[in-house]
Backbone bond lengths (Angstrom), bond angles and torsions (degrees), N, CA, C in turn:
res aa  C-N    CA-C-N  psi(-1)  N-CA   C-N-CA  omega(-1)  CA-C   N-CA-C  phi
1 M - - - 1.425 - - 1.536 107.72 -
2 Q 1.390 115.61 133.65 1.462 119.73 179.03 1.505 110.62 -77.96
3 T 1.292 116.34 136.72 1.440 119.83 175.66 1.534 112.03 -114.74
4 F 1.283 113.23 152.78 1.496 119.10 -179.00 1.536 108.61 -120.56
5 K 1.347 112.67 136.86 1.467 117.87 177.43 1.544 108.75 -83.03
6 L 1.246 118.34 126.42 1.442 122.98 176.72 1.553 110.12 -75.52
7 L 1.332 114.73 138.22 1.452 119.56 -178.96 1.575 107.04 -76.26
8 D 1.335 115.49 137.75 1.447 116.98 173.78 1.475 110.05 -74.93
9 A 1.344 119.56 174.96 1.476 122.24 -172.78 1.517 114.61 -59.04
10 P 1.342 119.64 -48.91 1.485 117.99 177.70 1.516 114.13 -60.80
11 Q 1.382 115.26 -41.24 1.475 119.05 177.70 1.516 112.60 -62.86
12 G 1.318 112.66 -42.28 1.494 118.32 -179.13 1.508 111.65 -64.27
13 A 1.293 118.54 -40.65 1.456 123.90 178.74 1.531 109.44 -63.18
14 F 1.352 116.54 -40.32 1.434 121.11 -178.34 1.523 109.50 -68.47
15 F 1.375 117.70 -42.22 1.449 121.97 -179.97 1.493 112.24 -66.20
16 Q 1.336 117.69 -39.41 1.466 119.37 177.75 1.555 110.93 -65.63
17 R 1.318 113.96 -35.35 1.517 119.88 179.30 1.574 109.93 -64.46
18 E 1.330 115.04 -37.49 1.445 117.89 -179.18 1.543 111.45 -67.52
19 L 1.319 117.23 -25.70 1.449 118.51 -178.46 1.528 111.84 -92.74
20 E 1.314 116.55 -2.42 1.452 121.49 -178.20 1.527 111.67 -80.70
21 L 1.318 115.42 135.45 1.464 121.38 177.78 1.495 108.84 -98.07
22 I 1.339 118.93 124.04 1.456 122.17 175.11 1.534 106.47 -103.07
23 K 1.259 112.75 115.85 1.499 116.26 -178.81 1.524 108.52 -70.29
24 S 1.356 116.76 142.79 1.415 122.40 -178.30 1.527 114.14 -70.30
25 Q 1.328 114.04 -25.69 1.511 118.61 -178.43 1.541 107.35 -98.91
26 S 1.302 115.88 133.28 1.435 119.70 176.72 1.527 110.20 -89.12
27 Y 1.274 119.11 145.73 1.490 122.30 178.82 1.522 107.92 -111.63
28 D 1.341 113.34 87.71 1.438 117.65 -174.62 1.541 110.97 -80.97
29 V 1.325 114.64 160.49 1.487 119.56 174.44 1.548 105.54 -65.48
30 Q 1.323 114.28 133.69 1.453 124.50 179.40 1.514 111.41 -88.68
31 Y 1.292 115.71 138.47 1.494 120.45 -179.36 1.517 107.22 -122.75
32 A 1.345 113.17 159.38 1.455 119.84 179.87 1.516 110.37 -63.93
33 D 1.286 115.25 148.80 1.481 118.76 175.41 1.518 112.18 -63.51
34 L 1.307 118.15 142.59 1.460 122.83 173.88 1.477 107.29 -96.77
35 I 1.358 117.51 115.08 1.472 120.09 -168.83 1.535 113.60 -119.91
36 A 1.289 115.52 7.51 1.535 117.86 -179.78 1.483 110.75 -57.77
37 R 1.318 119.94 -38.37 1.483 122.06 -175.96 1.537 110.04 -66.30
38 S 1.356 117.43 -30.49 1.439 121.21 -179.38 1.535 112.51 -79.73
39 L 1.349 115.22 -28.30 1.436 120.86 -174.56 1.565 111.76 -88.58
40 F 1.337 116.06 -33.15 1.461 120.98 -175.99 1.519 110.58 -117.33
41 P 1.343 121.17 118.22 1.445 122.21 179.93 1.539 109.51 -52.51
42 V 1.315 115.16 132.59 1.468 120.52 -175.43 1.556 111.58 -93.35
43 S 1.321 116.71 136.31 1.433 121.29 174.25 1.519 109.95 -118.19
44 N 1.324 117.30 124.46 1.494 123.71 174.99 1.502 113.91 -102.61
45 E 1.297 117.30 23.48 1.474 120.62 -176.86 1.537 109.04 -67.55
46 G 1.342 113.96 141.85 1.473 118.48 170.15 1.491 113.08 104.64
47 G 1.319 119.99 -48.39 1.430 121.30 -177.79 1.539 111.72 80.94
48 F 1.375 114.00 -173.73 1.483 119.52 -175.05 1.520 114.84 -69.32
49 A 1.377 115.90 -19.61 1.443 118.22 -175.14 1.530 115.68 -70.44
50 I 1.342 117.04 -25.45 1.478 118.35 -173.45 1.482 111.19 -79.15
51 T 1.390 115.21 150.69 1.473 124.11 -178.85 1.516 111.86 -109.51
52 S 1.370 117.54 -16.03 1.462 119.93 177.66 1.523 108.35 -156.94
53 I 1.330 113.98 164.27 1.508 121.25 176.74 1.543 107.67 -126.97
54 T 1.307 113.87 131.93 1.429 120.84 179.42 1.537 109.91 -125.67
55 Y 1.305 114.45 134.07 1.469 119.41 170.79 1.515 109.94 -123.60
56 R 1.327 116.73 153.72 1.445 122.47 -175.29 1.522 109.10 -113.13
57 S 1.325 116.40 144.54 1.403 122.81 179.46 1.530 108.67 -129.65
58 Y 1.330 118.16 128.08 1.449 122.88 -175.82 1.565 110.22 -116.40
59 D 1.281 115.43 149.82 1.469 124.40 177.83 1.488 112.67 -139.48
60 K 1.320 116.45 139.75 1.460 119.26 174.77 1.526 112.48 -79.60
61 V 1.264 116.55 139.32 1.479 123.24 176.53 1.528 111.08 -126.76
62 G 1.332 114.86 150.62 1.466 119.84 178.61 1.503 113.15 102.79
63 A 1.344 116.96 153.47 1.436 120.73 -178.98 1.525 107.76 -144.61
64 A 1.320 116.16 142.70 1.504 121.20 176.29 1.468 111.19 -74.63
65 K 1.373 118.10 158.24 1.455 119.06 176.44 1.558 105.98 -145.81
66 L 1.312 113.05 166.48 1.454 118.30 178.69 1.542 110.42 -74.30
67 I 1.304 117.82 139.14 1.475 122.05 -177.11 1.537 109.85 -131.05
68 N 1.373 116.21 166.57 1.475 122.30 172.66 1.494 110.57 -95.19
69 N 1.296 118.73 175.72 1.472 122.34 -174.24 1.521 114.31 -65.09
70 Y 1.381 116.10 -24.15 1.485 117.58 -175.66 1.498 109.80 -109.71
71 A 1.256 119.38 18.56 1.495 121.17 -176.98 1.511 111.95 -65.62
72 K 1.336 116.66 139.47 1.463 122.41 178.38 1.482 111.84 -120.42
73 D 1.382 117.71 -17.27 1.469 121.58 -177.59 1.532 109.78 -94.96
74 L 1.317 113.83 59.39 1.496 119.42 178.54 1.555 110.98 -64.24
75 P 1.308 116.03 134.43 1.510 116.60 179.23 1.488 111.82 -65.57
76 R 1.265 113.85 145.16 1.496 121.48 -178.82 1.504 114.14 -97.76
77 A 1.242 116.82 129.80 1.451 124.22 175.42 1.540 108.11 -104.09
78 D 1.328 117.24 141.38 1.459 119.79 -177.58 1.556 109.95 -154.41
79 V 1.275 117.09 -177.76 1.443 120.61 179.37 1.544 105.23 -127.48
80 G 1.363 115.18 130.15 1.408 119.26 174.63 1.489 110.48 -112.02
81 G 1.322 117.36 150.37 1.447 120.60 -175.21 1.515 112.43 -140.68
82 K 1.363 115.04 163.49 1.416 118.96 176.92 1.584 106.97 -145.61
83 E 1.317 114.44 157.06 1.436 120.90 176.69 1.534 111.81 -114.31
84 V 1.293 114.13 141.93 1.442 117.79 175.61 1.574 107.42 -123.80
85 T 1.295 116.14 124.76 1.448 121.81 -176.21 1.522 112.23 -119.20
86 I 1.297 116.90 130.56 1.471 118.75 175.95 1.584 108.42 -124.09
87 P 1.299 116.74 149.70 1.470 118.81 -176.80 1.488 111.04 -79.82
88 V 1.304 115.47 159.92 1.465 122.23 174.00 1.550 108.57 -110.17
89 K 1.310 118.68 128.16 1.467 120.91 -178.41 1.514 109.72 -119.32
90 E 1.313 116.83 157.10 1.432 122.65 179.82 1.516 111.77 -99.86
91 A 1.312 117.76 140.04 1.452 125.86 174.54 1.547 108.10 -109.35
92 G 1.319 116.15 125.03 1.435 119.42 -177.62 1.563 111.83 -112.13
93 T 1.305 112.08 150.67 1.463 118.76 178.82 1.555 108.25 -154.98
94 S 1.340 116.64 168.07 1.451 118.23 175.98 1.520 107.36 -166.55
95 Y 1.318 115.23 162.32 1.446 123.21 169.62 1.490 109.16 -148.18
96 G 1.363 117.66 165.50 1.462 117.56 -174.70 1.500 112.35 -158.84
97 Y 1.315 113.01 172.47 1.471 123.20 179.72 1.552 107.40 -137.48
98 T 1.312 113.88 141.25 1.512 116.22 175.00 1.530 110.30 -74.65
99 V 1.305 114.18 159.17 1.497 119.80 176.47 1.451 112.94 -57.97
100 K 1.322 119.61 -34.86 1.464 126.36 176.52 1.553 110.09 -64.78
101 E 1.314 116.69 -44.40 1.483 119.87 -179.36 1.579 109.09 -62.10
102 I 1.283 114.64 -43.15 1.476 120.82 -179.25 1.514 109.79 -63.40
103 A 1.367 117.42 -43.98 1.454 119.57 177.76 1.494 112.88 -64.02
104 A 1.382 117.95 -39.38 1.429 120.33 177.65 1.490 111.99 -65.93
105 S 1.326 119.55 -33.75 1.430 123.28 174.74 1.490 111.61 -63.33
106 Q 1.306 117.03 -45.64 1.449 119.49 177.03 1.477 115.29 -62.81
107 L 1.323 117.09 -36.84 1.475 123.45 -178.60 1.561 110.01 -69.57
108 T 1.307 114.59 -44.06 1.500 117.15 -173.76 1.533 111.16 -91.06
109 G 1.308 119.89 -15.30 1.450 120.81 -178.16 1.508 113.36 80.86
110 R 1.323 116.35 6.33 1.459 120.11 -178.29 1.554 109.32 -91.50
111 S 1.276 115.36 144.13 1.512 120.55 -179.28 1.499 109.20 -69.01
112 L 1.324 114.42 153.90 1.446 119.69 172.88 1.508 110.05 -67.93
113 D 1.337 115.36 152.49 1.438 120.63 179.62 1.496 115.16 -57.48
114 Q 1.357 113.67 116.48 1.510 118.61 -178.26 1.510 110.47 -76.50
115 Q 1.334 119.15 -14.26 1.427 121.75 -174.50 1.562 112.39 -61.84
116 R 1.348 114.24 -31.08 1.479 114.37 179.49 1.543 112.33 -70.30
117 A 1.311 114.05 -37.92 1.455 115.66 178.17 1.544 110.03 -66.74
118 N 1.327 114.61 -38.19 1.476 117.06 178.28 1.504 111.27 -62.69
119 A 1.349 116.46 -41.80 1.451 119.61 -178.71 1.497 111.95 -65.14
120 S 1.331 116.67 -35.88 1.467 121.28 178.08 1.521 110.29 -65.98
121 R 1.289 117.16 -42.47 1.462 119.37 179.63 1.524 110.29 -68.65
122 R 1.313 118.03 -40.39 1.438 122.48 177.52 1.528 112.21 -57.53
123 S 1.330 116.77 -42.05 1.441 121.84 -177.62 1.526 110.71 -61.60
124 V 1.331 119.15 -38.70 1.403 123.25 177.21 1.506 112.99 -67.44
125 E 1.381 115.96 -41.51 1.473 121.01 179.19 1.519 109.66 -68.58
126 E 1.313 118.81 -31.33 1.499 119.46 177.07 1.528 110.02 -66.95
127 L 1.295 115.34 -40.37 1.485 118.93 178.86 1.505 112.89 -67.26
128 I 1.343 117.32 -42.71 1.508 122.71 173.55 1.515 110.51 -58.11
129 N 1.355 117.11 -44.04 1.442 123.04 -177.55 1.543 109.84 -63.48
130 D 1.322 116.26 -46.66 1.443 122.14 -178.23 1.574 110.50 -62.80
131 I 1.338 114.13 -44.58 1.496 118.02 -176.81 1.568 107.55 -69.47
132 A 1.327 117.99 -35.18 1.461 119.40 178.79 1.537 112.88 -58.36
133 F 1.305 114.31 -40.40 1.481 117.45 -179.40 1.510 112.92 -85.17
134 N 1.346 117.62 -46.86 1.428 122.93 -170.33 1.485 117.75 -105.94
135 G 1.351 117.99 -17.06 1.413 120.21 -176.11 1.428 113.94 69.84
136 R 1.329 120.35 -177.97 1.469 126.79 174.36 1.513 107.80 -137.87
137 T 1.306 116.59 102.10 1.464 119.14 -178.31 1.505 112.85 -60.52
138 D 1.308 115.01 -41.31 1.519 117.65 -178.22 1.528 113.07 -63.53
139 A 1.307 115.97 -26.71 1.466 120.58 -179.16 1.522 111.79 -101.33
140 G 1.333 118.83 -2.13 1.441 121.28 178.67 1.538 113.25 75.47
141 L 1.303 119.35 17.90 1.458 121.87 -178.75 1.528 110.75 -93.56
142 P 1.290 118.24 126.42 1.484 121.52 -176.97 1.501 111.57 -81.48
143 G 1.355 118.05 140.59 1.414 123.97 173.12 1.503 110.33 -113.64
144 F 1.334 116.46 158.66 1.480 120.16 -178.95 1.501 111.92 -59.67
145 L 1.354 116.76 -53.52 1.470 122.33 -177.05 1.538 113.11 -72.60
146 S 1.299 118.36 -18.44 1.490 121.16 -179.95 1.523 109.14 -96.14
147 N 1.337 122.24 5.42 1.426 122.91 178.72 1.539 109.22 -69.01
148 P 1.358 119.39 119.94 1.454 121.64 -177.08 1.505 114.61 -74.17
149 N 1.380 116.69 -14.92 1.443 119.42 -173.95 1.542 112.81 -93.98
150 I 1.345 117.89 -5.32 1.478 119.59 174.11 1.509 109.11 -78.81
151 P 1.340 119.95 126.03 1.452 120.70 -175.62 1.560 109.51 -65.93
152 T 1.381 111.67 143.24 1.459 118.62 179.41 1.561 108.87 -126.81
153 V 1.313 115.04 134.55 1.482 119.47 177.51 1.557 106.94 -131.19
154 T 1.305 113.11 161.07 1.513 120.03 174.89 1.496 106.97 -106.26
155 V 1.315 117.64 129.83 1.483 122.18 -178.00 1.535 107.92 -65.82
156 V 1.319 115.80 152.59 1.485 120.99 -177.61 1.521 109.93 -79.79
157 N 1.330 115.29 159.16 1.460 120.20 173.89 1.467 111.11 -68.37
158 G 1.316 115.10 148.23 1.458 121.15 175.12 1.526 110.99 -95.46
159 A 1.281 115.31 -171.02 1.497 118.23 -176.73 1.512 108.88 -67.98
160 G 1.350 118.24 -21.04 1.463 119.24 176.06 1.520 115.27 -76.49
161 G 1.320 116.46 -2.91 1.450 121.38 176.53 1.475 116.56 91.37
162 T 1.352 121.43 -2.21 1.426 125.35 176.31 1.530 110.30 -129.85
163 P 1.358 117.55 165.56 1.440 118.19 -178.46 1.583 110.02 -91.98
164 Q 1.323 119.85 -6.78 1.436 121.14 -176.50 1.548 109.07 -69.30
165 W 1.357 113.74 142.90 1.417 119.28 -176.46 1.511 117.17 -65.43
166 T 1.341 114.40 -28.21 1.463 120.11 179.56 1.523 113.47 -61.99
167 T 1.419 114.62 -19.36 1.463 118.39 178.85 1.532 111.03 -106.31
168 K 1.316 117.48 4.59 1.461 118.05 -175.04 1.524 111.69 -105.51
169 T 1.286 113.94 159.97 1.503 119.37 176.74 1.527 105.77 -82.62
170 P 1.372 115.79 160.81 1.431 119.59 174.01 1.518 114.32 -52.17
171 D 1.345 117.29 -39.91 1.470 119.53 179.28 1.541 110.15 -61.42
172 E 1.336 116.19 -40.11 1.463 116.82 -178.60 1.549 112.37 -69.16
173 I 1.325 115.00 -37.46 1.470 119.49 176.66 1.549 109.18 -62.87
174 L 1.305 117.98 -44.52 1.463 121.12 178.14 1.527 110.95 -60.98
175 F 1.302 116.48 -36.70 1.477 119.17 176.99 1.478 111.60 -62.75
176 D 1.347 116.67 -44.83 1.496 120.72 179.36 1.499 112.19 -56.68
177 I 1.374 116.73 -45.94 1.465 120.47 -177.87 1.542 109.76 -68.89
178 N 1.339 116.54 -49.19 1.408 119.13 -177.25 1.544 109.55 -64.83
179 D 1.277 120.78 -33.77 1.454 121.67 -179.07 1.524 110.66 -69.72
180 L 1.329 118.42 -34.80 1.505 121.70 176.77 1.575 110.05 -63.38
181 F 1.357 114.94 -50.05 1.471 116.40 -179.59 1.557 110.07 -67.16
182 G 1.284 116.13 -35.77 1.463 119.59 -177.38 1.528 110.68 -67.94
183 D 1.321 118.37 -35.60 1.439 122.97 179.00 1.543 110.28 -59.59
184 I 1.328 114.48 -45.20 1.517 119.67 179.55 1.501 107.39 -60.73
185 F 1.277 118.97 -50.04 1.453 124.38 -174.59 1.515 112.15 -63.11
186 E 1.320 116.77 -43.84 1.434 122.68 -176.54 1.564 111.27 -78.19
187 N 1.311 117.97 -42.99 1.479 121.26 -178.37 1.541 114.67 -64.81
188 T 1.371 114.52 -25.45 1.408 119.37 178.25 1.536 115.29 -99.20
189 K 1.332 113.86 14.10 1.495 119.45 -179.84 1.496 110.75 59.24
190 M 1.315 116.02 39.12 1.502 122.50 178.38 1.503 113.81 70.95
191 K 1.318 117.24 12.05 1.518 120.18 176.89 1.557 112.72 -73.83
192 E 1.311 114.24 -32.18 1.468 119.46 -175.92 1.517 111.41 -115.77
193 R 1.341 114.00 135.33 1.480 120.97 176.86 1.526 107.76 -131.37
194 A 1.323 116.45 98.20 1.488 120.25 -177.58 1.481 109.27 -63.99
195 D 1.362 116.90 149.57 1.455 118.26 -173.47 1.524 111.61 -132.44
196 T 1.366 118.10 7.37 1.440 122.32 179.92 1.472 110.88 -141.84
197 L 1.377 115.60 143.35 1.440 121.64 178.53 1.551 108.72 -126.63
198 L 1.336 113.30 123.57 1.508 118.93 177.48 1.531 109.39 -104.76
199 L 1.308 114.66 134.65 1.491 120.37 -176.15 1.571 109.53 -130.70
200 P 1.366 116.14 151.69 1.471 117.04 168.26 1.504 109.20 -63.40
201 P 1.317 120.31 149.74 1.467 123.21 -178.24 1.480 115.67 -49.94
202 T 1.384 113.74 -42.63 1.489 119.28 -178.75 1.520 110.26 -61.55
203 N 1.298 116.27 -46.24 1.488 119.32 -179.97 1.512 112.69 -67.45
204 W 1.339 115.44 -39.17 1.470 118.30 177.30 1.517 110.39 -61.88
205 N 1.349 116.18 -46.88 1.450 117.94 -179.95 1.543 113.42 -62.55
206 Y 1.315 115.63 -32.64 1.455 119.95 -178.48 1.531 110.24 -66.88
207 I 1.336 117.98 -47.43 1.420 115.81 -176.98 1.524 112.05 -81.52
208 A 1.361 118.84 -16.92 1.481 121.47 175.91 1.531 111.61 -80.79
209 S 1.340 118.65 -13.55 1.459 121.32 -176.98 1.569 112.85 -120.48
210 T 1.284 115.17 -5.07 1.491 118.80 -175.31 1.520 110.84 -102.16
211 P 1.359 119.99 126.02 1.440 119.93 -177.67 1.574 113.97 -62.85
212 R 1.287 116.15 150.96 1.429 119.84 177.89 1.539 111.38 -63.24
213 A 1.345 116.81 -34.53 1.444 123.77 172.79 1.519 108.00 -150.52
214 S 1.307 113.74 166.53 1.481 118.00 -172.80 1.502 111.53 -62.77
215 N 1.337 119.52 -26.58 1.453 121.62 -177.88 1.574 109.77 -107.98
216 S 1.319 117.26 23.62 1.472 120.60 -176.68 1.496 111.87 -113.01
217 D 1.328 116.48 142.27 1.485 121.03 176.45 1.510 108.95 -96.57
218 T 1.286 119.36 11.65 1.502 124.67 178.21 1.521 107.82 -107.54
219 T 1.379 115.27 132.63 1.428 119.91 177.34 1.568 110.95 -79.07
220 I 1.297 115.20 166.93 1.486 117.87 176.37 1.500 110.86 -60.98
221 L 1.342 118.50 -37.87 1.455 121.87 177.24 1.520 112.60 -62.53
222 Q 1.321 116.47 -46.88 1.454 121.17 -177.93 1.590 108.98 -63.28
223 Y 1.348 113.49 -42.39 1.498 118.50 179.83 1.525 111.64 -60.32
224 I 1.338 115.16 -46.33 1.499 114.64 -173.78 1.495 108.66 -69.80
225 V 1.337 121.23 -33.88 1.452 119.29 179.36 1.508 112.29 -71.22
226 Q 1.340 114.56 -37.95 1.477 117.23 179.98 1.565 114.39 -65.80
227 N 1.305 114.48 -26.85 1.489 121.34 -175.64 1.491 114.67 -110.25
228 S 1.317 119.06 -1.48 1.482 119.50 -176.36 1.526 110.09 -85.96
229 P 1.306 118.25 139.12 1.472 121.98 173.71 1.527 110.98 -81.39
230 F 1.319 116.86 0.38 1.492 117.83 -173.12 1.596 110.73 -116.41
231 L 1.354 117.59 -36.56 1.371 121.64 -179.21 1.499 113.11 -95.86
232 N 1.339 116.32 139.84 1.500 121.20 -176.46 1.488 115.36 -100.42
233 S 1.353 117.38 -28.60 1.481 119.71 -179.13 1.499 107.24 -157.09
234 V 1.332 115.59 172.11 1.478 122.91 -179.38 1.543 107.88 -67.31
235 D 1.313 119.09 -20.28 1.456 124.35 179.01 1.521 110.61 -69.89
236 D 1.322 117.04 -15.99 1.501 120.10 177.70 1.542 111.37 -86.93
237 V 1.334 115.49 0.78 1.521 120.49 176.03 1.477 104.37 -114.18
238 I 1.350 118.92 114.44 1.449 122.48 -164.50 1.535 109.36 -125.02
239 P 1.331 118.12 128.71 1.489 119.33 173.32 1.498 110.72 -78.26
240 V 1.345 116.40 134.83 1.458 123.58 -174.21 1.535 109.82 -134.28
241 N 1.276 120.44 119.35 1.469 123.15 -178.67 1.499 110.63 -62.75
242 E 1.334 117.69 -35.29 1.455 121.18 -174.69 1.531 115.35 -62.37
243 L 1.308 117.20 -16.27 1.472 121.94 -178.38 1.584 111.25 -81.65
244 V 1.276 115.03 -15.27 1.487 116.75 179.56 1.466 112.09 -69.44
245 G 1.346 118.51 117.34 1.441 121.64 -179.22 1.521 115.90 73.66
246 A 1.285 116.78 13.08 1.486 120.20 -173.75 1.535 114.74 -85.27
247 G 1.345 115.52 -4.19 1.469 119.93 -178.79 1.499 114.72 -91.01
248 T 1.300 118.13 -177.19 1.445 121.75 178.60 1.529 110.74 -61.36
249 G 1.292 114.93 130.05 1.486 120.45 179.30 1.546 111.49 73.00
250 G 1.310 117.38 12.70 1.522 119.57 177.46 1.503 114.48 84.91
251 V 1.330 117.97 21.67 1.501 119.81 177.94 1.519 109.73 -83.29
252 N 1.303 116.38 159.72 1.431 122.88 173.64 1.488 111.81 -74.55
253 I 1.371 114.76 147.94 1.507 118.76 179.92 1.513 110.09 -130.14
254 M 1.312 116.10 162.54 1.451 122.42 167.25 1.505 108.68 -126.14
255 V 1.333 115.65 152.56 1.462 121.05 -174.33 1.517 109.86 -131.30
256 A 1.322 117.38 131.51 1.441 123.34 169.31 1.563 107.52 -108.93
257 Y 1.351 115.83 136.60 1.437 116.83 176.53 1.473 110.70 -162.05
258 T 1.376 115.34 172.93 1.453 119.21 179.81 1.506 108.57 -101.44
259 R 1.343 115.49 121.05 1.486 121.03 -174.45 1.519 109.77 -92.57
260 R 1.324 114.19 72.79 1.465 122.15 179.15 1.531 110.65 -135.67
261 P 1.333 118.96 146.53 1.454 119.32 -177.44 1.564 113.06 -70.27
262 D 1.294 116.66 -14.40 1.493 118.79 176.75 1.540 111.15 -81.64
263 K 1.343 117.08 -7.46 1.474 123.27 179.56 1.503 111.94 -105.28
264 L 1.337 117.29 -37.79 1.447 121.65 -178.49 1.502 109.35 -164.08
265 Q 1.353 115.82 156.65 1.441 122.80 -176.51 1.536 111.47 -147.67
266 L 1.307 117.54 140.91 1.397 122.45 171.63 1.561 106.70 -92.33
267 E 1.293 114.61 113.16 1.447 120.76 -171.39 1.566 111.09 -87.69
268 I 1.369 115.40 110.24 1.459 119.81 177.75 1.531 104.39 -127.43
269 P 1.346 120.51 80.88 1.423 122.02 -177.73 1.545 115.33 -54.88
270 G 1.327 114.49 -37.51 1.397 119.65 -177.40 1.554 111.66 -128.74
271 E 1.332 118.89 110.37 1.484 119.88 178.61 1.495 109.47 -69.28
272 L 1.284 119.39 162.19 1.460 125.04 -173.96 1.569 108.38 -57.32
273 Q 1.276 113.05 128.26 1.481 120.51 -178.59 1.539 108.69 -130.95
274 Y 1.328 119.00 130.04 1.447 122.17 176.61 1.487 111.03 -99.17
275 F 1.362 114.48 144.59 1.451 119.41 -173.09 1.532 108.36 -108.99
276 A 1.330 116.00 -178.93 1.493 122.82 -174.61 1.534 108.06 -61.12
277 P 1.303 117.25 141.68 1.464 120.97 176.03 1.481 111.90 -56.80
278 Q 1.341 117.23 146.37 1.443 121.78 -177.78 1.524 108.55 -125.75
279 E 1.354 113.90 138.27 1.481 118.72 175.62 1.533 110.04 -82.82
280 Q 1.311 115.88 122.44 1.457 122.27 176.39 1.539 107.59 -130.03
281 G 1.300 114.79 96.23 1.441 119.80 -176.40 1.500 109.76 66.05
282 L 1.346 116.50 -125.11 1.460 120.64 178.35 1.544 112.93 -99.72
283 E 1.291 113.35 24.75 1.514 119.97 178.12 1.484 110.48 -127.14
284 I 1.328 113.82 149.02 1.459 121.20 171.88 1.531 107.71 -107.84
285 V 1.283 116.07 116.49 1.509 123.54 -175.81 1.471 109.89 -106.89
286 I 1.339 116.04 134.44 1.463 124.85 175.09 1.505 109.84 -106.28
287 P 1.321 119.83 103.03 1.481 120.46 -177.23 1.589 110.17 -86.09
288 G 1.267 114.77 152.23 1.499 120.52 -179.68 1.523 107.01 -139.15
289 M 1.381 114.16 157.99 1.440 121.64 177.37 1.528 109.15 -149.71
290 A 1.330 112.64 148.93 1.460 121.82 169.98 1.528 107.51 -137.33
291 S 1.325 116.20 161.43 1.489 118.76 174.50 1.532 109.75 -121.93
292 I 1.327 116.15 141.08 1.456 123.80 -171.92 1.523 108.05 -137.30
293 A 1.346 115.78 144.45 1.453 118.21 177.17 1.532 111.65 -134.25
294 G 1.291 117.62 10.71 1.472 122.06 175.64 1.527 112.80 82.60
295 V 1.318 116.28 -160.14 1.461 122.29 -174.30 1.518 111.34 -107.80
296 N 1.285 118.95 114.85 1.461 123.43 171.94 1.534 110.08 -83.90
297 V 1.321 115.79 118.97 1.465 120.02 174.62 1.498 109.23 -107.19
298 Y 1.347 112.74 100.81 1.507 119.80 -172.19 1.516 110.40 -71.86
299 Y 1.315 119.28 -30.18 1.427 123.82 -178.98 1.527 109.16 -130.86
300 P 1.302 117.74 85.44 1.509 119.58 -177.46 1.486 114.72 -59.10
301 L 1.332 116.74 -29.03 1.452 116.91 179.97 1.541 114.10 -77.55
302 S 1.285 115.72 1.98 1.500 121.01 172.38 1.521 110.58 -81.29
303 A 1.338 116.00 -3.49 1.471 123.90 178.93 1.511 112.73 -129.73
304 A 1.313 116.34 159.61 1.459 119.36 174.65 1.529 108.72 -156.05
305 V 1.358 114.08 149.69 1.443 120.90 -176.54 1.525 108.53 -116.99
306 A 1.328 119.42 135.33 1.418 122.45 170.57 1.521 110.86 -117.99
307 E 1.355 116.06 126.14 1.463 120.26 -173.55 1.543 112.73 -99.49
308 D 1.316 111.55 159.04 1.453 120.72 173.82 1.497 115.09 66.70
309 I 1.310 118.60 52.63 1.481 121.59 177.25 1.540 109.99 -100.68
């Protein structure tokens, strides 16, 4: 009878490893896109040295009036101004490799794992993205959605008895969108013309896939863009995860605004910069830093928020 020698534990582990296939492509956890930089014009003015950012706003005061030939009390015209200052804060990150990992890299000729550097950079971009939308009250950093001067309204109920779009007709949805843009235009005496609409992904998907009418081959989204005096293309209507539950009581919101640097800017005085590697025990650490000051909205009435869609 033939006998077989059983592998001991170390031998068995080695044998199993030899039969294991390591795929060349890694399947990393996927994360949501960070889109603040594409939605808010970025300003890198100042650099790492600055500790705050100040902008000035001026307004004309005074009005002329009819006078007689001997009048001495002529009305005075002047210019009034105010300053708005926001702080600049630093965002820190780092990644590292052990001395053994570096030695193994030199021995085999293989590059060190780039994933750690990518994760470090991603962590800073996530922080910038969050501050851009929501700000940080404890640090005094303003966010776009947390700006108290941007007007906020609640959309009206539809024939279905609720304000949510899933219960509304296409006509009622079109009214909600047109009314939001119209409010900005009318309330500013035609000074502001918003050019971008941000929607929660569910609402964006609904109007992008729902026909304008039962016998129409045009979606609600296509129709609103084709007939809007404010929007130029479907690319001006953008799905944004951060709008989900961002309203009062956790309701969804939509936002219309003007996407130009003279209206608002995402202040990043110092982009992420990595410094010389540092020895810390048996590890080599690469520290990095960026500076962020949030979103300055110079003209809050160039934007408007509608809640509970």
